[in-house]
C-alpha positions in Angstrom: -3.6 -39.9 20.9 -7.1 -40.3 19.5 -9.6 -42.5 21.3 -10.7 -45.1 18.8 -12.8 -47.4 21.0 -14.0 -46.9 24.6 -16.3 -49.7 25.9 -16.3 -51.3 29.4 -14.4 -54.2 27.9 -11.9 -52.5 25.7 -10.1 -49.1 25.3 -8.1 -48.4 22.2 -6.0 -45.3 21.6 -4.2 -44.5 18.3 -1.5 -42.0 17.2 -0.9 -41.5 13.5 1.3 -38.5 12.4 -0.8 -37.7 9.4 0.5 -34.2 9.0 4.1 -35.2 8.9 3.3 -38.1 6.5 1.3 -35.9 4.1 3.9 -33.1 4.2 6.8 -35.5 3.5 4.9 -37.3 0.8 4.0 -34.0 -0.9 7.6 -32.9 -0.7 8.7 -36.2 -2.2 6.2 -35.8 -5.1 7.2 -32.2 -5.7 10.9 -33.0 -5.8 10.3 -36.0 -8.2 8.3 -33.7 -10.5 11.2 -31.2 -10.5 13.6 -34.1 -11.3 11.4 -35.3 -14.2 11.1 -31.8 -15.6 14.9 -31.5 -15.4 15.3 -34.8 -17.1 13.1 -33.7 -20.0 15.0 -30.5 -20.3 18.3 -32.4 -20.4 19.8 -30.9 -17.2 21.7 -33.9 -15.7 22.8 -32.2 -12.5 19.2 -31.2 -11.6 17.9 -34.6 -12.7 20.4 -36.3 -10.3 19.2 -34.1 -7.4 15.5 -34.3 -8.3 15.3 -38.0 -9.0 17.9 -39.5 -6.7 19.6 -37.5 -3.9 16.7 -35.4 -2.5 14.1 -38.2 -2.9 16.4 -40.6 -1.0 16.8 -38.1 1.8 13.0 -37.4 2.1 12.3 -41.1 1.9 14.7 -41.7 4.9 12.7 -39.1 6.8 9.5 -40.9 5.9 10.9 -44.2 7.2 12.2 -42.7 10.4 9.4 -40.2 11.5 6.2 -41.8 10.3 5.1 -44.2 13.0 1.7 -45.4 14.1 1.2 -46.2 17.8 -1.7 -48.2 19.2 -2.5 -48.8 22.8 -5.0 -51.5 23.5 -6.5 -52.3 27.0 -8.6 -55.4 27.0 -10.4 -56.5 30.2 -11.6 -59.8 28.9 -8.1 -60.9 27.9 -6.4 -59.2 30.9 -4.2 -57.6 28.2 -2.3 -54.3 27.8 -0.8 -54.2 24.3 1.4 -51.5 22.7 1.7 -51.8 18.9 4.2 -49.7 16.9 4.1 -49.8 13.1 6.6 -48.1 10.8 7.7 -48.6 7.2 10.3 -51.0 8.5 7.9 -53.3 10.3 5.8 -53.8 13.4 6.5 -54.4 17.0 4.2 -55.5 19.8 4.7 -55.3 23.6 2.3 -57.0 25.9 1.7 -56.8 29.6 -1.0 -58.1 31.9 -3.7 -55.5 32.4 -3.7 -56.1 36.1 -0.1 -54.7 36.3 -1.3 -51.3 35.0 -1.7 -49.0 37.9 -2.5 -45.8 36.1 -1.5 -43.5 33.2 0.3 -40.2 33.7 1.1 -37.2 31.6 4.8 -36.6 30.9 5.8 -33.1 29.7 8.9 -31.6 28.0 9.7 -27.9 27.8 11.6 -26.5 24.8 14.2 -23.8 24.9 11.5 -21.4 23.5 9.2 -22.1 26.5 6.6 -24.2 24.8 5.5 -27.5 26.5 4.7 -30.7 24.8 3.2 -33.9 26.2 3.0 -37.7 26.0 1.3 -40.5 27.8 3.2 -42.8 30.1 1.9 -46.0 31.7 2.8 -46.8 35.3 3.1 -50.6 35.8 3.3 -51.8 39.4 3.8 -55.5 38.8 5.6 -58.0 36.6 9.2 -57.8 35.3 8.6 -54.5 33.6 7.4 -52.5 36.7 8.0 -48.8 36.3 7.0 -45.9 34.0 6.8 -46.6 30.3 6.0 -43.9 27.6 3.4 -45.0 25.0 5.1 -43.0 22.3 8.8 -41.9 22.0 7.9 -38.4 21.0 6.2 -35.5 22.8 3.3 -33.7 21.0 1.5 -30.4 21.4 -2.2 -30.1 22.0 -4.6 -31.9 24.3 -4.4 -35.4 22.8 -2.1 -36.8 25.5 -4.1 -35.2 28.3 -7.4 -36.7 26.9 -5.7 -40.1 26.5 -4.4 -40.1 30.2 -7.9 -39.1 31.4 -9.6 -41.8 29.3 -7.2 -44.5 30.5 -7.5 -43.5 34.2 -11.3 -43.2 33.9 -11.5 -46.6 32.2 -9.4 -48.2 34.9 -11.5 -46.6 37.6 -14.7 -47.8 36.0 -13.4 -51.4 36.4 -12.5 -50.8 40.1 -15.8 -49.1 40.8 -17.8 -51.9 39.1 -16.0 -54.6 41.1 -16.5 -52.7 44.4 -20.2 -52.4 43.8 -20.5 -56.1 43.2 -18.8 -57.0 46.5 
């Protein structure tokens, strides 16, 4: 996840699968171009595959796999909000920020031995106490690790500032 805003009052992290979205969109355009070419040449079988069947299949992948996830931590509103946006719509889950204990890094190892990661939030209060992943998928790279560190540092900053005032 990418850190979009990091102020003492608010921390915002965002995950947008740009590479998947661009690749699927390019594939969709390429297949449609193939279908149009087949249409102009009079090949009905290739026209069907290029303008209907394969574009439908690629579009389904776009709808399923392209998902934007936002994590918003707001001290002023005592709010933890997870937003998920897809082609099918948006969902929003809210918790009180005071229930957020920490963030932790979850990992998954593939059969080939590579490890992928995601951010999980540990809530210690409210009806949803427990560990909740921010995104449903694991990803390679350091984005999840940076996100966990940013969340925990941001939460510690709040605790430290309240202890120094006491």
